[in-house]
C-alpha positions in Angstrom: 16.9 -23.4 -5.0 15.8 -22.6 -1.2 12.9 -21.5 0.2 12.0 -20.7 4.0 9.2 -20.7 5.8 9.6 -19.4 9.0 5.9 -19.8 10.3 4.5 -22.2 7.6 1.3 -22.2 9.8 0.5 -19.2 8.8 2.7 -17.8 6.0 3.5 -19.7 3.0 5.4 -18.4 -0.1 6.3 -20.7 -3.0 8.7 -20.0 -5.8 9.3 -21.7 -9.2 11.7 -20.6 -11.6 10.6 -21.8 -15.6 13.6 -21.6 -17.6 12.5 -21.4 -21.1 13.7 -24.0 -24.0 14.7 -21.2 -26.2 17.7 -19.1 -25.1 16.3 -15.8 -25.9 12.8 -16.8 -24.2 11.7 -15.4 -20.7 11.7 -16.9 -17.3 8.3 -17.2 -15.5 8.4 -16.5 -11.7 5.5 -18.9 -10.6 4.7 -17.8 -7.5 1.8 -19.4 -4.5 1.2 -17.6 -1.5 -1.2 -18.1 1.3 -1.8 -16.5 4.5 -3.6 -17.3 7.6 -4.7 -17.0 10.9 -2.9 -19.1 13.4 -2.3 -20.1 16.7 1.9 -19.8 18.1 3.4 -20.7 21.5 5.2 -17.7 22.9 6.8 -18.4 25.7 4.9 -20.1 27.8 1.3 -18.6 26.3 -0.5 -19.8 23.0 -0.9 -16.2 20.8 -2.9 -15.7 18.2 -1.3 -14.0 15.2 -3.1 -12.3 12.0 -2.2 -10.2 9.7 -4.4 -7.7 7.6 -1.2 -6.8 4.9 2.0 -8.3 3.6 4.5 -7.2 1.2 6.1 -9.4 -1.6 9.5 -8.4 -2.6 11.8 -9.2 -5.3 15.5 -8.8 -5.8 17.1 -9.5 -9.2 20.8 -10.1 -10.2 21.9 -10.8 -13.9 18.4 -10.3 -15.3 15.6 -7.9 -15.7 11.7 -7.5 -15.4 10.1 -8.4 -19.0 7.8 -4.9 -19.5 4.0 -5.6 -18.6 4.4 -9.1 -17.2 4.2 -7.9 -13.2 1.3 -9.5 -11.9 -1.7 -7.2 -10.6 -0.5 -4.3 -12.1 -3.2 -1.3 -10.8 -2.8 0.4 -14.4 -5.4 3.1 -14.5 -7.6 4.2 -17.3 -6.7 6.6 -19.5 -10.0 7.9 -20.2 -12.1 9.4 -17.3 -15.7 10.6 -17.0 -15.7 14.2 -16.3 -18.9 16.5 -15.2 -18.6 20.0 -15.3 -21.1 22.2 -13.6 -20.5 26.1 -13.8 -22.8 28.0 -11.2 -23.0 31.8 -12.1 -24.0 34.6 -9.6 -24.3 38.5 -10.9 -25.5 41.2 -8.7 -25.0 45.0 -10.3 -26.4 48.3 -8.6 -25.5 52.0 -9.6 -26.0 55.6 -8.0 -25.5 58.8 -9.0 -25.4 62.1 -6.9 -24.3 66.0 -7.0 -21.8 66.6 -4.8 -20.1 69.9 -5.9 -21.0 73.8 -5.0 -21.2 76.8 -7.1 -21.7 80.3 -5.4 -22.7 83.5 -7.2 -25.0 86.9 -6.9 -27.9 84.7 -7.2 -26.9 82.7 -4.3 -27.3 79.3 -6.2 -25.6 76.2 -5.0 -25.3 73.2 -7.9 -23.7 69.5 -6.4 -22.2 67.1 -9.2 -21.0 63.6 -8.0 -21.2 60.2 -9.4 -20.8 56.4 -7.7 -21.5 53.0 -9.4 -21.5 49.8 -7.6 -21.2 46.6 -9.0 -20.3 43.0 -7.8 -20.1 39.7 -9.4 -19.6 35.7 -8.5 -18.9 32.5 -10.0 -18.7 28.9 -9.1 -17.1 25.9 -11.1 -17.3 22.3 -9.9 -16.0 19.0 -11.3 -16.9 15.9 -10.6 -14.8 12.7 -12.0 -16.5 9.6 -12.3 -14.1 6.2 -12.2 -14.2 2.6 -11.1 -12.3 1.4 -8.6 -11.0 -2.3 -8.3 -9.2 -3.6 -5.1 -6.5 -5.9 -6.2 -5.7 -8.2 -3.5 -2.1 -8.3 -4.7 -1.2 -5.6 -6.3 2.0 -4.3 -8.3 4.3 -1.7 -6.3 7.0 0.0 -7.8 10.6 -1.6 -7.1 9.3 -5.1 -7.5 7.1 -5.4 -4.7 3.3 -6.8 -4.4 1.3 -5.7 -1.7 -1.3 -8.4 -0.6 -4.5 -6.8 1.4 -8.3 -7.2 1.7 -10.6 -4.2 0.9 -12.2 -3.8 3.7 -8.6 -4.5 6.3 -10.0 -7.6 7.6 -7.0 -10.2 8.3 -5.6 -12.0 5.8 -6.7 -15.8 5.3 -6.7 -17.8 2.5 -4.5 -18.6 -1.2 -3.4 -15.5 -3.1 -1.7 -16.6 -5.6 -1.6 -20.5 -6.7 0.3 -20.8 -9.9 0.4 -17.7 -11.3 3.0 -15.7 -13.2 4.5 -13.2 -11.0 6.9 -11.5 -12.7 8.5 -12.7 -16.1 12.4 -12.1 -16.6 15.4 -11.7 -19.4 18.7 -12.2 -18.9 20.7 -9.3 -19.0 23.5 -9.5 -21.6 26.6 -11.5 -21.1 25.9 -12.1 -17.3 27.4 -14.9 -16.6 25.8 -15.5 -13.1 21.8 -14.8 -12.6 19.8 -15.0 -9.1 16.3 -14.1 -8.1 15.2 -13.4 -4.6 11.9 -13.0 -2.9 10.8 -12.4 0.4 8.0 -11.9 2.5 7.5 -9.0 5.0 5.0 -7.5 7.5 5.3 -4.5 9.3 4.5 -4.4 13.2 1.1 -2.0 12.6 -0.5 -5.0 10.3 0.4 -7.4 12.5 -2.4 -8.0 15.7 -1.5 -10.6 18.5 -3.8 -11.9 20.7 -3.3 -14.2 24.1 -5.2 -17.0 24.3 -6.5 -17.5 27.8 -5.7 -21.0 29.0 -5.8 -21.2 32.5 -6.4 -18.8 35.8 -3.0 -17.8 35.7 -3.0 -16.2 32.1 -6.4 -14.6 33.0 -5.4 -13.0 36.2 -1.7 -12.0 34.0 -3.4 -10.5 30.9 -6.3 -8.9 32.5 -4.4 -6.7 34.9 -2.7 -4.9 31.8 -3.6 -1.5 30.4 -4.0 -0.3 27.1 -0.8 0.8 27.1 1.5 -1.8 28.8 -1.0 -4.4 26.5 0.4 -2.5 23.5 4.1 -2.5 25.2 3.4 -6.6 25.2 2.6 -6.6 21.8 5.5 -5.1 20.9 7.9 -6.7 23.0 6.3 -10.1 21.4 6.6 -8.6 17.9 10.3 -7.8 18.4 11.1 -11.6 20.1 9.3 -12.8 16.9 11.7 -10.6 14.8 14.7 -11.7 16.6 13.8 -15.8 16.6 13.3 -15.3 12.7 16.2 -12.6 11.8 19.2 -13.5 13.6 21.6 -11.0 13.7 19.7 -8.1 12.2 18.4 -5.3 14.0 14.4 -4.9 14.3 12.8 -2.2 12.0 9.5 -2.8 12.4 8.9 -5.4 10.4 8.9 -9.1 10.4 10.4 -11.1 7.8 8.0 -14.4 7.3 9.6 -16.5 4.4 12.3 -16.1 1.7 13.3 -17.5 -1.7 16.6 -17.7 -3.3 17.2 -19.2 -6.8 20.2 -19.3 -9.1 19.7 -19.1 -12.6 22.3 -20.4 -15.2 23.8 -17.6 -16.9 24.9 -17.1 -20.4 27.8 -19.8 -21.3 
């Protein structure tokens, strides 16, 4: 079992795989996860880093998730209350007029014709009533969990503490099984603020325009990603934690 938290002052992930005594029993992935605002040195400056959204991802080998055991499953209610209202407007009109011409010895003219006008309109409005519940840790497809606050404020606190993230079953005749989990943060969900410590810093950062400041943030994020993910290209996200466990297979 190996866990790496690259910046433990900000992000901490702990995983424990609990194997049952029963050979056919389910394995439990017991997780702890904490995120805090924190200050870290970048170059000669202190920067405050806050995260508004993080994703926990899991990869299994020789294992499969047990159905119905994922933590934070955002299951939709099967029954939904619907209110339907119908508004109908109808208007019609008709007009008849003579329009032909007949002539004879008596010089009589008769005109005959007819026109009917009518119209109708109908509107239907449907209102759906459904309760909305925000899950701070929400299960996503492909064994992922999104961690966020309902109002988008920075993550700050303990979000998992001894919780079963998922239960797993060993695959048939698998002689090797492993479990891997990692935490990533996209650049758009990462906020970096400079902590002004002296006159030189105030002068430097005070001269930056909005675009220059954005470029600086991207540079810092790329530098941070490079420091945490050696040998991998930067793809707009940073890996903050990673865990790997070997699980005993069938003999």
